[in-house]
C-alpha positions, 0 to 999 in steps of 0.5 A, a space after each residue: 355533159 352527156 352522150 350524142 343521140 346520133 352515135 353515143 359519143 361525148 358531147 362538149 359544150 362551148 359558149 361562142 358569142 351569144 350562143 351555146 354550142 354543143 358538139 359531139 367529139 366523135 361524129 361532129 354533129 352540133 346544135 346551138 341555142 341562144 345564150 346570155 349572161 345570167 346578169 342580163 336575165 336578172 329582173 331584180 331592182 337593185 339599189 346602191 346605198 352610200 355608207 361613206 360619209 368621209 368623201 374626198 373630191 375623187 369620191 364625190 366625182 365618182 358619185 356625181 358620175 353615177 348619179 348626175 347630181 352636181 357637187 353641192 348636192 353630192 356633198 350634202 348627200 354624203 353628209 347624211 349617210 346612209 343615202 340611196 344613190 341609184 337603183 336599176 337592173 343588175 347590168 346598170 348597177 354593175 356598170 355604176 358600181 365600177 366607178 365607186 370601186 375605182 374611187 374606193 367609195 364605201 357602199 352597199 347594194 340591196 338586195 344582196 348583190 350576187 355578181 
């Protein structure tokens, strides 16, 4: 990573909770700064688009969970794919994506999902 500005020893970085801590392995001097996952800093507005027109009850339940729509609305949406299900920041999409993955629902995320 670099050399300590105090003694020239090797610097070692470590993430502890929401902090990035850099410590010298020789003299023990350390500094810390705040750190967060890159996904939390992503300002992109993502969309989940349903591409699966063959939805079982389990798949429809997963779609209902992330959209809040009732069964009849979800059924109608699934018969007219592709359909946008939801949109939001990366952290929101990550959480909703998990329900769809668990139910094996086919979808795409736009723009390209990088997480």
